[in-house]
Backbone as CSV, one residue per row, in Angstrom:
resi,resn,N_x,N_y,N_z,CA_x,CA_y,CA_z,C_x,C_y,C_z
1,MET,73.667,32.158,180.123,74.677,33.135,180.411,74.684,34.164,179.284
2,ILE,74.873,35.424,179.640,74.923,36.508,178.669,76.359,36.971,178.505
3,HIS,76.778,37.086,177.260,78.113,37.606,176.936,77.928,38.879,176.124
4,VAL,78.705,39.880,176.425,78.677,41.130,175.669,79.899,41.148,174.756
5,LEU,79.637,41.259,173.472,80.707,41.324,172.477,80.695,42.712,171.868
6,GLN,81.853,43.217,171.530,81.942,44.560,170.963,82.569,44.510,169.579
7,ALA,82.112,45.421,168.732,82.679,45.562,167.385,82.660,47.040,167.020
8,THR,83.787,47.516,166.533,83.872,48.924,166.128,84.300,49.079,164.672
9,SER,84.483,47.954,163.988,84.837,47.987,162.566,84.233,46.765,161.886
10,GLU,84.231,46.777,160.565,83.684,45.645,159.820,84.442,44.353,160.131
11,GLN,85.756,44.444,160.317,86.565,43.270,160.630,86.200,42.705,162.014
12,ASP,85.850,43.593,162.946,85.456,43.153,164.283,84.185,42.308,164.260
13,LEU,83.319,42.545,163.284,82.071,41.790,163.210,82.347,40.306,162.992
14,ASP,83.284,39.993,162.100,83.634,38.594,161.849,84.130,37.919,163.131
15,SER,85.019,38.578,163.850,85.568,37.973,165.068,84.502,37.899,166.163
16,ALA,83.593,38.867,166.209,82.527,38.817,167.215,81.618,37.608,166.983
17,PHE,81.271,37.352,165.731,80.448,36.176,165.432,81.208,34.888,165.738
18,SER,82.487,34.839,165.418,83.293,33.654,165.718,83.353,33.421,167.229
19,THR,83.546,34.493,167.979,83.587,34.388,169.443,82.250,33.901,169.978
20,ALA,81.157,34.415,169.436,79.826,33.981,169.870,79.645,32.488,169.645
21,ILE,80.094,31.984,168.503,79.988,30.558,168.203,80.855,29.746,169.171
22,GLN,82.066,30.198,169.416,82.971,29.491,170.331,82.389,29.418,171.743
23,ARG,81.661,30.433,172.142,81.070,30.471,173.484,79.732,29.755,173.535
24,GLY,79.301,29.199,172.420,78.066,28.421,172.390,76.800,29.261,172.413
25,ALA,76.848,30.422,171.804,75.690,31.314,171.803,74.493,30.666,171.123
26,GLY,73.350,30.760,171.777,72.115,30.251,171.205,71.385,31.304,170.392
27,GLY,71.862,32.544,170.468,71.258,33.649,169.741,72.068,34.908,169.966
28,LEU,71.749,35.932,169.207,72.487,37.183,169.279,71.503,38.345,169.177
29,VAL,71.676,39.326,170.058,70.876,40.545,170.026,71.819,41.693,169.674
30,ILE,71.524,42.387,168.597,72.347,43.519,168.168,71.784,44.779,168.813
31,SER,72.645,45.530,169.448,72.191,46.749,170.118,72.029,47.894,169.121
32,PRO,71.168,48.851,169.452,71.015,50.007,168.562,72.264,50.885,168.616
33,ASP,72.916,51.030,167.497,74.152,51.800,167.402,74.278,52.290,165.967
34,THR,74.787,53.478,165.783,74.898,54.013,164.428,75.813,53.174,163.554
35,PHE,76.845,52.560,164.140,77.729,51.693,163.357,76.951,50.501,162.804
36,PHE,76.158,49.852,163.650,75.425,48.667,163.225,74.326,48.988,162.214
37,SER,73.787,50.200,162.269,72.706,50.550,161.340,73.166,50.502,159.885
38,GLY,74.431,50.755,159.641,74.956,50.702,158.284,75.535,49.362,157.887
39,GLN,75.479,48.393,158.779,76.084,47.083,158.531,75.048,45.965,158.419
40,SER,73.808,46.303,158.119,72.736,45.312,158.098,73.010,44.133,157.170
41,ALA,73.517,44.404,155.976,73.767,43.322,155.016,74.852,42.379,155.534
42,GLN,75.933,42.929,156.055,77.012,42.080,156.573,76.553,41.301,157.806
43,LEU,75.808,41.940,158.688,75.307,41.252,159.883,74.362,40.116,159.511
44,ALA,73.477,40.357,158.550,72.551,39.306,158.114,73.307,38.143,157.484
45,ALA,74.321,38.441,156.680,75.111,37.386,156.045,75.877,36.572,157.094
46,LEU,76.463,37.240,158.069,77.199,36.534,159.129,76.261,35.668,159.968
47,ALA,75.107,36.215,160.314,74.145,35.443,161.101,73.709,34.191,160.344
48,SER,73.478,34.350,159.052,73.065,33.217,158.232,74.185,32.191,158.079
49,SER,75.392,32.654,157.791,76.498,31.722,157.575,76.895,30.983,158.854
50,HIS,76.712,31.612,160.009,77.032,30.963,161.289,75.817,30.268,161.906
51,ALA,74.653,30.385,161.247,73.404,29.786,161.719,73.094,30.186,163.162
52,VAL,73.224,31.499,163.445,72.920,32.036,164.767,71.658,32.893,164.658
53,PRO,70.590,32.529,165.362,69.402,33.376,165.346,69.769,34.760,165.881
54,THR,69.467,35.790,165.109,69.891,37.148,165.452,68.734,38.117,165.298
55,ILE,68.640,39.032,166.240,67.615,40.078,166.199,68.310,41.430,166.221
56,SER,67.780,42.349,165.441,68.368,43.678,165.294,67.299,44.746,165.508
57,PRO,67.702,45.937,165.923,66.705,47.001,166.069,66.318,47.646,164.742
58,TYR,66.906,47.209,163.653,66.695,47.871,162.366,65.961,46.969,161.375
59,ARG,64.904,47.495,160.785,64.133,46.749,159.794,65.001,46.400,158.589
60,GLU,65.994,47.232,158.299,66.879,46.987,157.165,67.640,45.672,157.324
61,PHE,67.842,45.216,158.557,68.476,43.925,158.821,67.627,42.797,158.240
62,VAL,66.326,42.867,158.440,65.418,41.842,157.911,65.356,41.922,156.397
63,THR,65.324,43.121,155.863,65.317,43.312,154.414,66.561,42.697,153.776
64,ALA,67.675,42.742,154.517,68.938,42.182,154.021,69.014,40.671,154.220
65,GLY,67.987,40.073,154.822,67.974,38.622,154.988,68.073,38.157,156.424
66,GLY,68.085,39.082,157.377,68.158,38.721,158.796,66.850,38.122,159.286
67,LEU,66.906,37.516,160.457,65.750,36.798,161.003,64.643,37.731,161.473
68,MET,64.988,38.746,162.301,63.931,39.535,162.905,64.458,40.878,163.399
69,SER,63.558,41.843,163.465,63.931,43.150,164.015,62.901,43.558,165.061
70,TYR,63.301,44.428,165.954,62.383,44.910,166.985,62.204,46.417,166.907
71,GLY,62.516,46.996,165.772,62.373,48.436,165.601,61.811,48.759,164.236
72,GLY,61.693,50.040,163.986,61.156,50.494,162.721,62.248,50.717,161.687
73,SER,61.837,51.257,160.582,62.746,51.546,159.489,63.417,52.896,159.715
74,LEU,64.733,52.939,159.571,65.458,54.202,159.696,65.025,55.187,158.620
75,VAL,64.764,54.691,157.429,64.331,55.552,156.332,63.014,56.233,156.706
76,ASP,62.083,55.468,157.270,60.803,56.047,157.690,60.993,57.045,158.824
77,GLN,61.891,56.752,159.748,62.147,57.669,160.858,62.695,58.995,160.340
78,TYR,63.650,58.936,159.430,64.217,60.163,158.878,63.174,60.955,158.084
79,ARG,62.311,60.253,157.372,61.249,60.925,156.616,60.306,61.656,157.565
80,LEU,59.929,61.002,158.663,59.026,61.638,159.624,59.662,62.844,160.303
81,VAL,60.966,62.789,160.535,61.653,63.955,161.097,61.459,65.145,160.172
82,GLY,61.618,64.924,158.878,61.425,65.997,157.904,59.999,66.524,157.903
83,VAL,59.031,65.617,158.024,57.624,66.026,158.064,57.367,66.911,159.284
84,TYR,57.857,66.479,160.457,57.653,67.262,161.679,58.357,68.607,161.619
85,VAL,59.575,68.634,161.105,60.293,69.908,160.981,59.524,70.841,160.052
86,GLY,59.017,70.309,158.957,58.229,71.117,158.038,56.991,71.696,158.699
87,ARG,56.311,70.897,159.508,55.110,71.374,160.199,55.462,72.464,161.212
88,ILE,56.586,72.287,161.908,57.014,73.297,162.881,57.387,74.589,162.168
89,LEU,58.098,74.481,161.049,58.480,75.679,160.299,57.273,76.410,159.727
90,LYS,56.174,75.686,159.527,54.945,76.318,159.033,54.114,76.909,160.169
91,GLY,54.599,76.784,161.416,53.919,77.451,162.519,53.266,76.568,163.561
92,GLU,53.233,75.259,163.364,52.633,74.406,164.392,53.525,74.372,165.626
93,LYS,52.900,74.224,166.766,53.643,74.158,168.018,54.125,72.706,168.229
94,PRO,55.388,72.518,168.556,55.917,71.159,168.767,55.119,70.370,169.815
95,ALA,54.625,71.047,170.834,53.864,70.359,171.890,52.539,69.805,171.367
96,ASP,52.029,70.347,170.258,50.759,69.894,169.704,50.904,68.744,168.713
97,LEU,52.144,68.394,168.352,52.369,67.334,167.376,52.308,65.965,168.071
98,PRO,51.691,64.982,167.415,51.647,63.635,168.000,53.033,62.971,167.939
99,VAL,53.381,62.343,169.034,54.661,61.647,169.086,54.437,60.223,169.525
């Protein structure tokens, strides 16, 4: 069975993990959201303390001690945005850039 839990603040994360444990969750998938991208350390700590296998879309989650991620690094993504913008400003056509 799949349960959808929501969190919009740091305090909500604690209750979401507690609810997941109460419902007998065998694992947790964190959705890509700007709020969660800044909470990697807290999410990794909660997953570890509750012993819930957790996967996140952010590599920073794994760096903070999380089990696994299914996405790239936000830092690398932001760096590449700057590289592409620089190339476009120098005259390259956006359609010619590899994506």
